[in-house]
C-alpha positions in Angstrom: -35.0 9.3 23.5 -34.1 8.1 26.7 -30.8 5.9 25.2 -29.0 5.8 22.4 -27.4 2.4 21.7 -24.6 3.1 19.2 -22.4 -0.3 17.9 -19.3 -0.2 16.2 -16.3 1.8 18.5 -15.1 3.9 15.9 -14.6 6.9 14.1 -18.0 7.8 13.0 -19.8 6.7 16.3 -16.8 9.0 18.0 -19.2 11.7 15.9 -22.2 10.6 16.9 -21.5 11.2 20.7 -19.8 14.2 20.4 -23.0 15.6 18.4 -26.0 13.9 21.1 -24.3 15.7 23.2 -23.4 18.7 21.5 -27.3 19.2 20.4 -28.5 18.7 24.4 -28.9 14.7 24.0 -28.7 13.9 28.1 -30.1 10.5 28.3 -28.5 7.2 28.6 -25.6 6.0 25.1 -24.1 3.3 25.4 -20.8 1.9 22.9 -20.8 -1.3 21.6 -17.7 -2.4 20.2 -16.1 -5.9 18.9 -12.4 -4.5 19.8 -11.3 -4.3 23.3 -9.7 -1.4 21.8 -11.1 2.3 22.8 -12.2 3.8 19.0 -8.6 4.7 17.9 -7.7 6.3 13.7 -7.2 3.7 10.8 -5.4 5.7 8.4 -1.7 5.7 10.0 -2.0 1.5 10.3 -0.4 1.6 6.8 2.5 4.4 6.8 3.8 5.6 10.5 2.1 2.1 12.8 4.4 -0.7 10.0 7.3 2.1 10.2 7.5 2.9 13.7 4.5 0.7 15.0 1.3 1.5 15.9 0.7 4.4 18.2 -2.4 3.1 20.3 -3.6 6.4 21.4 -7.7 7.1 21.2 -9.7 9.2 19.2 -10.7 10.4 22.7 -8.9 9.8 25.9 -10.6 6.9 28.6 -11.8 10.4 30.8 -13.8 12.0 27.7 -16.6 8.3 28.3 -16.8 9.3 31.3 -17.5 12.8 31.1 -19.7 12.3 28.2 -22.0 9.7 30.2 -21.5 6.7 27.9 -21.2 3.0 28.9 -19.1 1.0 27.3 -19.3 -2.6 26.2 -16.2 -3.3 24.2 -15.2 -6.6 23.4 -17.6 -8.4 22.8 -19.2 -7.6 19.4 -22.9 -7.4 18.6 -24.3 -11.1 16.5 -27.9 -9.4 16.3 -30.7 -6.8 16.3 -34.1 -7.2 16.7 -35.6 -4.0 15.5 -39.4 -4.8 16.2 -38.4 -5.1 20.2 -35.0 -2.5 20.2 -33.0 -4.4 21.6 -28.6 -5.1 19.6 -28.0 -8.8 20.7 -24.4 -8.9 22.1 -22.0 -11.9 22.3 -23.0 -13.7 24.7 -26.3 -13.7 24.3 -26.1 -10.2 26.3 -29.1 -7.7 25.5 -29.0 -3.6 25.2 -32.6 -1.9 24.8 -32.3 1.1 22.9 -35.0 4.2 21.4 -32.2 5.3 19.4 -29.7 2.7 16.9 -26.6 4.0 16.1 -25.8 1.5 12.9 -21.6 2.2 12.5 -20.1 -1.2 12.8 -17.0 0.1 9.5 -15.9 -2.6 7.5 -14.0 -6.3 7.7 -11.2 -6.8 4.5 -11.7 -9.1 1.6 -10.1 -11.6 1.5 -8.9 -14.5 -0.9 -10.6 -17.9 -1.8 -8.0 -20.4 -0.7 -4.8 -19.6 1.7 -5.5 -17.1 3.9 -4.3 -18.2 6.9 -1.0 -17.2 5.1 -1.7 -13.6 4.9 -1.8 -10.7 6.9 -4.4 -8.7 6.2 -4.3 -5.2 8.1 -7.6 -3.5 9.4 -6.8 -3.1 13.0 -4.6 -2.1 14.9 -3.8 -5.7 16.5 -3.3 -6.7 13.2 -0.5 -3.6 11.9 0.6 -5.3 15.3 0.9 -8.5 14.2 2.0 -7.2 10.5 5.1 -5.1 11.5 6.8 -8.7 14.0 6.7 -10.4 10.9 8.6 -7.7 8.7 11.4 -8.0 10.6 11.8 -10.7 9.1 11.0 -10.4 5.6 13.3 -9.6 2.6 10.7 -9.6 0.0 7.4 -8.6 1.0 4.1 -10.2 -1.9 1.5 -7.6 -1.9 -2.2 -8.7 -3.5 -4.5 -6.2 -5.0 -3.3 -2.6 -5.9 -6.1 -0.2 -3.9 -4.9 2.6 -1.8 -4.2 0.4 1.1 -1.9 -2.1 -1.3 0.1 0.8 -3.0 0.8 2.7 0.9 1.8 -0.3 2.5 4.4 -0.9 -1.1 5.2 2.6 -0.6 6.3 1.7 2.7 7.6 -1.4 3.3 9.9 -0.3 0.4 11.2 3.0 1.9 11.8 0.5 5.5 14.2 -1.1 2.8 13.0 -4.6 1.9 11.9 -5.0 -1.6 8.2 -5.3 -2.3 5.3 -6.3 -5.7 2.0 -5.9 -6.2 -0.5 -8.2 -8.0 -3.4 -6.6 -9.1 -6.7 -8.3 -11.1 -7.5 -5.4 -13.2 -5.2 -3.8 -16.1 -3.4 -1.4 -13.8 -3.3 -0.3 -10.2 -7.0 1.9 -8.7 -8.1 1.4 -13.0 -11.7 -0.2 -11.3 -11.5 3.5 -9.3 -10.4 6.2 -11.4 -10.3 4.5 -15.4 -7.2 3.8 -16.8 -4.8 6.2 -17.9 -4.7 7.1 -14.1 -4.0 4.1 -13.4 -1.6 3.5 -15.7 0.4 6.8 -14.1 0.7 5.3 -10.3 1.9 1.6 -11.9 4.7 3.9 -13.9 5.4 6.4 -10.6 5.4 3.0 -8.6 7.5 1.0 -10.8 10.3 4.0 -11.1 10.7 3.7 -6.7 11.0 -0.1 -7.6 7.9 -2.0 -6.2 6.6 -3.8 -10.1 2.9 -3.9 -10.1 1.8 -7.1 -11.8 -1.5 -6.6 -13.5 -4.2 -8.5 -15.2 -4.0 -11.5 -13.3 -5.4 -12.6 -9.9 -4.6 -14.5 -7.3 -5.5 -17.9 -6.3 -4.6 -19.2 -3.7 -0.8 -18.8 -1.5 0.3 -22.0 0.5 3.4 -22.0 2.7 6.7 -23.1 2.2 10.2 -24.3 3.5 12.1 -20.8 1.8 8.2 -19.1 2.7 5.5 -18.9 0.9 4.0 -19.1 -2.9 1.4 -17.2 -4.6 -0.1 -19.2 -7.1 -1.2 -16.6 -9.6 -4.1 -17.4 -12.6 -1.7 -17.3 -15.2 -0.4 -20.0 -13.9 2.8 -17.6 -12.4 4.2 -17.8 -8.8 5.3 -14.9 -6.7 8.4 -16.6 -3.9 7.9 -14.2 -0.7 9.1 -14.1 2.7 5.4 -12.1 3.6 2.2 -12.2 1.8 -0.3 -9.3 2.6 -4.0 -9.1 1.9 -5.3 -6.2 0.8 -8.0 -6.5 -1.6 -10.5 -4.4 -0.6 -13.2 -4.0 2.5 -16.8 -5.1 2.7 -19.6 -3.7 5.0 -19.5 -5.3 8.5 -23.1 -6.1 8.6 -23.8 -10.2 8.9 -24.7 -9.9 12.0 -27.8 -7.8 10.5 -28.8 -10.8 8.1 -31.8 -11.7 9.7 -32.9 -8.2 11.2 -35.2 -7.0 8.4 -32.7 -4.3 8.0 -32.6 -3.5 3.9 -29.7 -4.6 3.2 -27.1 -3.8 0.3 -23.2 -3.7 0.3 -24.6 -2.0 3.1 -27.4 -0.6 5.7 -29.9 1.0 3.0 -30.5 4.6 3.8 -32.5 7.3 2.8 -31.2 11.0 1.4 -31.3 10.9 5.9 -29.5 8.5 6.9 -32.2 6.6 7.9 -32.5 2.9 8.0 -36.3 1.0 6.9 -36.6 0.9 10.9 -37.8 3.4 13.3 -35.4 5.3 15.0 -32.4 3.5 13.3 -29.5 4.9 11.4 -26.4 4.5 10.1 -22.9 6.2 10.0 -19.8 5.7 7.8 -18.4 2.9 6.1 -21.1 0.4 6.6 -24.1 2.6 5.1 -25.5 3.4 1.9 -26.9 5.9 1.1 -28.8 8.1 -1.6 -26.7 11.5 -2.2 -29.0 14.0 -4.1 -26.3 15.7 -5.2 -24.6 13.0 -7.1 -28.2 11.5 -8.2 -26.7 8.2 -6.5 -26.9 5.7 -3.3 -23.2 5.3 -3.0 -20.8 4.0 0.6 -18.2 5.7 1.6 -15.3 4.3 2.6 -13.7 7.5 4.1 -12.0 9.6 7.0 -14.0 13.0 6.1 -17.4 11.1 5.2 -17.3 9.1 9.2 -16.9 12.7 10.9 -19.3 14.4 8.7 -22.0 11.9 8.3 -21.9 10.7 12.4 -22.1 14.7 13.0 -25.6 14.0 10.4 -26.5 10.9 11.4 -26.9 12.3 15.8 -29.0 15.0 14.5 -31.4 13.3 12.2 -31.2 11.1 15.6 -32.8 13.8 17.2 -34.8 14.6 14.9 -33.4 17.3 12.9 -34.5 17.3 8.6 -32.7 17.5 5.9 -30.4 15.1 3.8 -26.7 14.7 3.7 -25.6 15.4 0.6 -21.6 16.5 1.0 -18.4 16.4 -2.1 -16.9 13.6 -1.0 -13.3 13.5 0.2 -10.4 11.3 0.4 -6.3 11.0 0.0 -2.8 9.1 0.3 0.7 9.5 0.4 2.5 6.9 -1.3 6.1 7.6 -1.8 6.4 11.6 -2.1 2.8 11.5 -3.3 0.5 13.6 -1.9 -2.8 12.4 -3.2 -6.4 14.2 -3.1 -9.7 12.8 -4.6 -12.9 15.7 -4.4 -15.9 13.5 -5.6 -16.6 10.9 -7.5 -15.1 8.8 -10.1 -17.7 5.8 -10.5 -20.0 5.8 -13.0 -17.9 8.8 -15.0 -18.3 9.1 -18.7 -15.4 11.4 -19.0 -12.0 11.1 -17.7 -9.5 14.2 -18.9 -5.8 14.7 -17.9 -5.9 18.9 -17.4 -1.5 18.0 -16.5 0.7 15.5 -16.4 4.4 14.9 -14.8 6.5 12.0 -14.0 5.6 12.7 -9.9 2.0 14.9 -10.5 -0.7 14.5 -12.2 -4.9 16.9 -12.0 -7.7 14.6 -13.4 -11.6 15.6 -14.0 -13.9 13.1 -14.1 -17.0 13.9 -16.0 -20.7 12.7 -16.3 -24.0 13.3 -17.9 -21.9 16.3 -18.4 -21.2 17.5 -15.4 -18.9 17.1 -13.0 -18.5 14.7 -10.2 -14.4 14.2 -9.8 -11.2 15.2 -9.8 -7.8 14.0 -8.5 -5.0 16.0 -7.7 -1.6 14.8 -7.1 0.8 17.0 -5.7 -1.4 19.6 -6.7 -3.3 20.3 -4.0 -3.5 24.4 -4.9 -6.3 23.3 -7.3 -7.9 21.4 -5.2 -10.5 23.6 -3.6 -11.9 24.4 -7.6 -12.8 21.3 -7.7 -14.6 21.0 -5.5 -16.3 23.9 -5.9 -16.3 22.9 -9.7 -18.5 19.7 -8.4 -20.7 21.1 -5.4 -22.7 23.8 -8.3 -22.6 20.7 -10.6 -21.3 23.2 -13.1 -20.5 21.6 -17.1 -17.6 19.1 -17.4 -16.4 21.7 -20.6 -16.1 24.8 -17.3 -14.1 22.4 -15.3 -11.5 24.8 -14.3 -8.4 24.1 -15.9 -5.6 24.4 -14.2 
Protein backbone atom coordinates (compact mmCIF):
# COMPACT_ATOMS: atom_id res chain seq x y z
CA UNK A 1 0.00 0.00 0.00
CA UNK A 2 1.13 3.51 -0.82
CA UNK A 3 -1.67 5.43 0.85
CA UNK A 4 -4.17 4.76 3.64
CA UNK A 5 -7.18 7.06 3.95
CA UNK A 6 -8.99 7.20 7.29
CA UNK A 7 -12.47 8.72 7.06
CA UNK A 8 -13.71 10.09 10.38
CA UNK A 9 -11.63 12.21 12.76
CA UNK A 10 -12.50 10.00 15.71
CA UNK A 11 -10.99 8.15 18.64
CA UNK A 12 -10.83 5.02 16.49
CA UNK A 13 -9.03 6.95 13.75
CA UNK A 14 -6.28 8.12 16.10
CA UNK A 15 -5.54 4.54 17.14
CA UNK A 16 -5.62 3.34 13.54
CA UNK A 17 -2.92 5.87 12.69
CA UNK A 18 -0.85 5.08 15.76
CA UNK A 19 -0.97 1.34 15.07
CA UNK A 20 -0.15 1.72 11.36
CA UNK A 21 3.04 3.60 12.20
CA UNK A 22 3.95 1.30 15.11
CA UNK A 23 3.66 -1.71 12.79
CA UNK A 24 5.96 -0.20 10.22
CA UNK A 25 3.70 1.41 7.63
CA UNK A 26 5.75 4.35 6.34
CA UNK A 27 3.75 5.60 3.36
CA UNK A 28 1.02 8.21 3.16
CA UNK A 29 -1.88 8.57 5.59
CA UNK A 30 -4.75 10.99 4.99
CA UNK A 31 -7.31 11.80 7.71
CA UNK A 32 -10.66 13.12 6.45
CA UNK A 33 -13.01 14.60 9.07
CA UNK A 34 -16.37 16.38 9.00
CA UNK A 35 -15.57 18.60 12.01
CA UNK A 36 -12.95 21.32 11.84
CA UNK A 37 -11.45 20.10 15.13
CA UNK A 38 -8.70 17.57 15.63
CA UNK A 39 -10.02 14.32 17.14
CA UNK A 40 -11.08 14.80 20.77
CA UNK A 41 -12.62 12.79 23.62
CA UNK A 42 -16.44 12.70 23.64
CA UNK A 43 -17.49 11.00 26.94
CA UNK A 44 -16.79 14.11 29.08
CA UNK A 45 -19.23 16.23 27.04
CA UNK A 46 -22.27 15.09 29.05
CA UNK A 47 -20.53 15.57 32.39
CA UNK A 48 -17.52 17.87 32.83
CA UNK A 49 -18.34 19.57 29.54
CA UNK A 50 -21.64 20.86 30.90
CA UNK A 51 -20.33 21.68 34.38
CA UNK A 52 -17.14 23.51 33.45
CA UNK A 53 -17.35 24.01 29.71
CA UNK A 54 -15.94 21.66 27.08
CA UNK A 55 -12.18 21.36 27.21
CA UNK A 56 -11.21 20.98 23.58
CA UNK A 57 -7.91 19.32 24.34
CA UNK A 58 -7.27 17.08 21.35
CA UNK A 59 -6.48 13.41 21.77
CA UNK A 60 -3.14 14.17 20.14
CA UNK A 61 -1.48 17.55 19.75
CA UNK A 62 -1.12 19.07 16.25
CA UNK A 63 2.58 18.24 16.21
CA UNK A 64 1.79 14.53 16.59
CA UNK A 65 0.09 14.46 13.20
CA UNK A 66 3.17 16.09 11.68
CA UNK A 67 5.40 13.51 13.32
CA UNK A 68 3.17 10.72 12.03
CA UNK A 69 3.22 12.16 8.52
CA UNK A 70 -0.56 12.55 8.40
CA UNK A 71 -2.24 14.82 5.86
CA UNK A 72 -5.24 16.45 7.55
CA UNK A 73 -8.41 17.23 5.61
CA UNK A 74 -10.71 18.51 8.32
CA UNK A 75 -13.96 20.44 8.11
CA UNK A 76 -15.05 18.74 4.88
CA UNK A 77 -17.01 15.51 5.33
CA UNK A 78 -16.82 12.55 3.02
CA UNK A 79 -19.93 12.51 0.80
CA UNK A 80 -19.30 9.46 -1.37
CA UNK A 81 -17.18 6.40 -2.01
CA UNK A 82 -16.33 4.62 -5.26
CA UNK A 83 -14.62 1.41 -4.10
CA UNK A 84 -14.19 0.10 -7.64
CA UNK A 85 -11.91 3.11 -8.27
CA UNK A 86 -10.47 3.32 -4.73
CA UNK A 87 -11.70 6.91 -4.36
CA UNK A 88 -13.31 8.84 -1.50
CA UNK A 89 -15.28 11.95 -2.51
CA UNK A 90 -15.30 14.83 -0.03
CA UNK A 91 -17.63 17.80 0.25
CA UNK A 92 -16.96 20.15 -2.63
CA UNK A 93 -16.21 17.36 -5.08
CA UNK A 94 -12.55 16.68 -4.35
CA UNK A 95 -11.45 13.06 -4.71
CA UNK A 96 -8.99 11.32 -2.41
CA UNK A 97 -7.44 8.14 -3.76
CA UNK A 98 -6.52 5.26 -1.46
CA UNK A 99 -4.93 1.83 -1.44
CA UNK A 100 -6.35 1.05 1.98
CA UNK A 101 -9.43 2.64 3.53
CA UNK A 102 -10.60 2.77 7.16
CA UNK A 103 -14.21 3.84 7.72
CA UNK A 104 -14.38 5.41 11.18
CA UNK A 105 -17.17 7.98 10.80
CA UNK A 106 -18.83 7.14 14.13
CA UNK A 107 -22.48 7.91 14.74
CA UNK A 108 -24.95 10.80 14.76
CA UNK A 109 -27.81 11.71 17.07
CA UNK A 110 -31.27 10.31 16.49
CA UNK A 111 -33.89 13.05 16.20
CA UNK A 112 -37.62 13.54 16.74
CA UNK A 113 -40.28 13.40 14.08
CA UNK A 114 -41.17 17.06 14.71
CA UNK A 115 -39.73 20.08 16.49
CA UNK A 116 -36.03 19.28 16.29
CA UNK A 117 -35.20 22.96 15.78
CA UNK A 118 -36.22 23.51 19.42
CA UNK A 119 -34.16 20.62 20.81
CA UNK A 120 -30.51 20.66 21.86
CA UNK A 121 -28.60 17.51 20.92
CA UNK A 122 -25.23 16.49 22.35
CA UNK A 123 -22.84 14.70 19.99
CA UNK A 124 -20.01 17.18 19.41
CA UNK A 125 -17.98 19.75 21.30
CA UNK A 126 -19.84 22.50 19.44
CA UNK A 127 -23.12 21.00 20.70
CA UNK A 128 -21.75 21.03 24.25
CA UNK A 129 -20.69 24.68 23.99
CA UNK A 130 -24.13 25.73 22.77
CA UNK A 131 -25.94 23.62 25.38
CA UNK A 132 -23.90 24.98 28.28
CA UNK A 133 -24.63 28.55 27.17
CA UNK A 134 -28.37 27.80 27.11
CA UNK A 135 -28.21 26.13 30.53
CA UNK A 136 -27.27 29.46 32.08
CA UNK A 137 -30.81 30.78 31.70
CA UNK A 138 -32.66 27.50 32.29
CA UNK A 139 -34.33 26.43 35.52
CA UNK A 140 -36.12 23.33 34.23
CA UNK A 141 -34.62 20.97 31.64
CA UNK A 142 -36.65 18.30 29.85
CA UNK A 143 -34.57 15.39 28.60
CA UNK A 144 -36.05 13.12 25.96
CA UNK A 145 -34.58 9.65 26.34
CA UNK A 146 -33.45 7.73 29.42
CA UNK A 147 -30.44 6.02 27.95
CA UNK A 148 -26.97 6.50 29.37
CA UNK A 149 -26.44 9.97 27.87
CA UNK A 150 -29.87 11.15 28.96
CA UNK A 151 -29.35 9.96 32.53
CA UNK A 152 -25.86 11.47 32.67
CA UNK A 153 -27.20 14.84 31.48
CA UNK A 154 -30.02 14.66 34.02
CA UNK A 155 -27.57 13.97 36.84
CA UNK A 156 -25.21 16.73 35.71
CA UNK A 157 -27.82 19.49 35.37
CA UNK A 158 -29.36 18.50 38.72
CA UNK A 159 -25.96 18.80 40.41
CA UNK A 160 -25.70 22.24 38.76
CA UNK A 161 -28.84 23.34 40.60
CA UNK A 162 -31.41 22.92 37.81
CA UNK A 163 -34.50 20.74 37.77
CA UNK A 164 -34.59 17.89 35.29
CA UNK A 165 -37.44 15.75 33.98
CA UNK A 166 -36.66 12.71 31.83
CA UNK A 167 -39.14 11.30 29.29
CA UNK A 168 -38.77 7.67 28.22
CA UNK A 169 -40.94 5.51 25.96
CA UNK A 170 -39.87 2.22 27.60
CA UNK A 171 -41.43 1.02 30.88
CA UNK A 172 -38.20 1.85 32.73
CA UNK A 173 -34.93 3.65 31.94
CA UNK A 174 -32.39 1.43 30.19
CA UNK A 175 -34.98 -1.38 30.08
CA UNK A 176 -34.36 -2.11 26.41
CA UNK A 177 -30.67 -2.61 27.16
CA UNK A 178 -30.59 -4.03 30.68
CA UNK A 179 -34.12 -5.29 31.37
CA UNK A 180 -37.02 -4.02 33.46
CA UNK A 181 -35.70 -5.00 36.90
CA UNK A 182 -32.41 -3.18 36.43
CA UNK A 183 -34.25 -0.28 34.78
CA UNK A 184 -36.50 0.14 37.81
CA UNK A 185 -33.42 0.32 40.05
CA UNK A 186 -32.08 3.23 37.96
CA UNK A 187 -35.47 4.96 38.00
CA UNK A 188 -35.63 4.75 41.80
CA UNK A 189 -31.98 5.82 42.13
CA UNK A 190 -32.65 9.00 40.14
CA UNK A 191 -35.99 9.66 41.88
CA UNK A 192 -34.24 9.72 45.27
CA UNK A 193 -32.00 12.46 43.88
CA UNK A 194 -34.88 14.57 42.64
CA UNK A 195 -35.07 13.47 38.98
CA UNK A 196 -38.50 12.20 37.89
CA UNK A 197 -38.44 9.82 34.93
CA UNK A 198 -41.76 9.68 33.07
CA UNK A 199 -41.84 6.25 31.48
CA UNK A 200 -44.20 4.55 29.07
CA UNK A 201 -44.81 7.54 26.81
CA UNK A 202 -42.91 9.27 24.01
CA UNK A 203 -42.29 12.82 22.90
CA UNK A 204 -44.43 13.49 19.84
CA UNK A 205 -43.17 17.01 19.19
CA UNK A 206 -41.58 20.07 20.76
CA UNK A 207 -42.90 23.58 20.23
CA UNK A 208 -41.73 27.01 21.31
CA UNK A 209 -44.10 29.06 23.47
CA UNK A 210 -43.82 32.43 25.18
CA UNK A 211 -42.59 30.90 28.43
CA UNK A 212 -40.15 28.42 26.88
CA UNK A 213 -40.97 25.07 25.31
CA UNK A 214 -43.75 22.49 25.38
CA UNK A 215 -42.94 18.81 24.96
CA UNK A 216 -46.10 17.12 23.71
CA UNK A 217 -46.33 13.51 24.86
CA UNK A 218 -48.01 10.57 23.22
CA UNK A 219 -50.40 10.12 26.17
CA UNK A 220 -51.69 13.67 25.80
CA UNK A 221 -49.65 15.17 28.64
CA UNK A 222 -47.39 18.17 28.24
CA UNK A 223 -44.04 18.88 29.88
CA UNK A 224 -43.14 22.58 30.08
CA UNK A 225 -39.43 23.42 30.19
CA UNK A 226 -36.92 26.20 29.65
CA UNK A 227 -34.65 23.88 27.69
CA UNK A 228 -35.18 20.56 25.90
CA UNK A 229 -32.33 18.09 25.34
CA UNK A 230 -32.64 15.17 22.96
CA UNK A 231 -30.94 11.96 24.10
CA UNK A 232 -32.61 9.48 21.79
CA UNK A 233 -29.55 7.41 21.05
CA UNK A 234 -27.43 7.36 17.93
CA UNK A 235 -27.36 5.90 14.46
CA UNK A 236 -24.19 5.03 12.51
CA UNK A 237 -22.97 7.76 10.16
CA UNK A 238 -23.32 5.80 6.91
CA UNK A 239 -25.43 8.05 4.66
CA UNK A 240 -22.36 8.92 2.58
CA UNK A 241 -22.00 5.22 1.73
CA UNK A 242 -25.57 4.62 0.48
CA UNK A 243 -24.66 4.41 -3.22
CA UNK A 244 -21.22 2.88 -2.79
CA UNK A 245 -22.03 -0.82 -2.86
CA UNK A 246 -20.61 -1.22 0.66
CA UNK A 247 -22.89 -3.61 2.60
CA UNK A 248 -24.84 -1.67 5.23
CA UNK A 249 -27.22 -2.71 8.00
CA UNK A 250 -27.19 -0.56 11.12
CA UNK A 251 -23.56 0.17 10.33
CA UNK A 252 -20.91 -1.04 7.91
CA UNK A 253 -21.27 -4.82 7.74
CA UNK A 254 -17.92 -6.48 8.39
CA UNK A 255 -16.62 -9.99 8.84
CA UNK A 256 -14.99 -11.17 12.05
CA UNK A 257 -11.76 -9.41 11.07
CA UNK A 258 -13.47 -6.02 10.47
CA UNK A 259 -13.21 -6.27 6.67
CA UNK A 260 -16.03 -4.74 4.64
CA UNK A 261 -17.24 -6.26 1.36
CA UNK A 262 -14.80 -4.27 -0.79
CA UNK A 263 -11.07 -4.94 -1.24
CA UNK A 264 -8.82 -2.95 1.07
CA UNK A 265 -11.69 -1.54 3.16
CA UNK A 266 -12.08 -2.02 6.94
CA UNK A 267 -14.23 -0.27 9.55
CA UNK A 268 -13.76 0.62 13.21
CA UNK A 269 -15.63 2.32 16.02
CA UNK A 270 -19.34 3.14 16.33
CA UNK A 271 -19.90 2.70 12.59
CA UNK A 272 -18.69 -0.92 12.39
CA UNK A 273 -21.06 -3.87 12.65
CA UNK A 274 -19.05 -7.06 12.75
CA UNK A 275 -19.38 -10.72 13.67
CA UNK A 276 -17.97 -11.38 17.14
CA UNK A 277 -17.30 -15.13 17.42
CA UNK A 278 -17.08 -14.98 21.21
CA UNK A 279 -20.82 -14.23 21.34
CA UNK A 280 -21.72 -15.79 17.98
CA UNK A 281 -23.51 -12.65 16.83
CA UNK A 282 -23.20 -9.53 14.72
CA UNK A 283 -22.81 -6.49 16.93
CA UNK A 284 -22.21 -2.77 16.78
CA UNK A 285 -20.69 -1.28 19.92
CA UNK A 286 -20.79 2.42 20.84
CA UNK A 287 -18.12 2.36 23.51
CA UNK A 288 -14.85 4.20 24.16
CA UNK A 289 -12.77 1.09 24.79
CA UNK A 290 -14.12 -0.62 21.71
CA UNK A 291 -13.16 2.34 19.50
CA UNK A 292 -9.58 2.17 20.79
CA UNK A 293 -9.14 -1.59 20.44
CA UNK A 294 -11.07 -1.86 17.20
CA UNK A 295 -9.05 0.92 15.61
CA UNK A 296 -5.82 -0.91 16.45
CA UNK A 297 -7.18 -4.21 15.13
CA UNK A 298 -8.44 -2.64 11.90
CA UNK A 299 -4.98 -1.20 11.24
CA UNK A 300 -3.33 -4.60 11.70
CA UNK A 301 -5.86 -6.26 9.40
CA UNK A 302 -5.28 -3.62 6.74
CA UNK A 303 -1.57 -4.45 6.91
CA UNK A 304 -2.31 -8.15 6.39
CA UNK A 305 -2.49 -9.57 9.91
CA UNK A 306 -5.09 -12.34 10.23
CA UNK A 307 -7.38 -12.91 13.17
CA UNK A 308 -10.86 -12.21 14.44
CA UNK A 309 -11.76 -9.26 16.62
CA UNK A 310 -13.46 -11.01 19.55
CA UNK A 311 -13.43 -8.78 22.65
CA UNK A 312 -15.55 -8.77 25.79
CA UNK A 313 -17.13 -5.31 25.39
CA UNK A 314 -16.76 -2.90 28.30
CA UNK A 315 -18.35 0.45 29.02
CA UNK A 316 -19.04 2.79 31.90
CA UNK A 317 -21.43 5.53 32.94
CA UNK A 318 -21.19 7.92 35.91
CA UNK A 319 -24.49 9.29 37.24
CA UNK A 320 -24.48 11.26 40.49
CA UNK A 321 -22.41 9.06 42.84
CA UNK A 322 -23.10 5.86 40.91
CA UNK A 323 -20.11 4.39 39.09
CA UNK A 324 -21.65 1.98 36.62
CA UNK A 325 -19.45 -0.54 34.82
CA UNK A 326 -20.66 -3.17 32.35
CA UNK A 327 -18.88 -6.06 30.64
CA UNK A 328 -20.17 -8.31 27.88
CA UNK A 329 -23.60 -8.15 26.30
CA UNK A 330 -27.15 -7.77 27.55
CA UNK A 331 -28.83 -7.90 24.14
CA UNK A 332 -30.91 -11.02 23.76
CA UNK A 333 -30.20 -12.19 27.31
CA UNK A 334 -32.61 -14.92 28.39
CA UNK A 335 -31.79 -14.72 32.08
CA UNK A 336 -31.09 -11.72 34.31
CA UNK A 337 -30.09 -12.48 37.89
CA UNK A 338 -29.61 -9.67 40.42
CA UNK A 339 -26.85 -10.98 42.68
CA UNK A 340 -26.84 -8.11 45.14
CA UNK A 341 -28.73 -4.85 45.47
CA UNK A 342 -28.93 -1.87 47.84
CA UNK A 343 -30.24 1.65 47.29
CA UNK A 344 -26.80 2.69 46.01
CA UNK A 345 -25.25 -0.46 44.53
CA UNK A 346 -26.23 -3.25 42.18
CA UNK A 347 -24.69 -6.38 40.64
CA UNK A 348 -26.62 -8.16 37.90
CA UNK A 349 -25.59 -11.08 35.67
CA UNK A 350 -26.94 -11.79 32.19
CA UNK A 351 -27.17 -15.24 30.60
CA UNK A 352 -28.01 -16.64 27.18
CA UNK A 353 -28.17 -20.25 26.02
CA UNK A 354 -26.93 -21.35 29.43
CA UNK A 355 -23.76 -19.22 29.25
CA UNK A 356 -22.94 -15.97 31.02
CA UNK A 357 -22.78 -13.14 28.49
CA UNK A 358 -22.84 -9.97 30.58
CA UNK A 359 -22.54 -8.35 33.99
CA UNK A 360 -23.47 -4.97 35.43
CA UNK A 361 -21.68 -3.60 38.49
CA UNK A 362 -22.81 -0.31 40.05
CA UNK A 363 -20.52 0.85 42.86
CA UNK A 364 -19.20 -2.70 42.99
CA UNK A 365 -16.22 -2.62 40.67
CA UNK A 366 -14.33 -5.31 42.61
CA UNK A 367 -16.65 -7.91 41.04
CA UNK A 368 -15.91 -6.79 37.48
CA UNK A 369 -12.74 -8.86 36.78
CA UNK A 370 -14.44 -12.06 37.91
CA UNK A 371 -17.37 -11.51 35.60
CA UNK A 372 -15.18 -10.50 32.67
CA UNK A 373 -13.26 -13.77 33.03
CA UNK A 374 -16.49 -15.77 33.22
CA UNK A 375 -17.70 -14.21 29.97
CA UNK A 376 -14.40 -14.66 28.16
CA UNK A 377 -14.24 -18.31 29.23
CA UNK A 378 -17.91 -18.92 28.32
CA UNK A 379 -18.69 -20.29 31.76
CA UNK A 380 -22.11 -21.76 32.38
CA UNK A 381 -24.59 -19.17 33.60
CA UNK A 382 -25.21 -21.11 36.82
CA UNK A 383 -21.47 -21.03 37.55
CA UNK A 384 -21.19 -17.25 37.37
CA UNK A 385 -19.24 -15.96 40.38
CA UNK A 386 -21.42 -14.75 43.21
CA UNK A 387 -20.37 -11.75 45.21
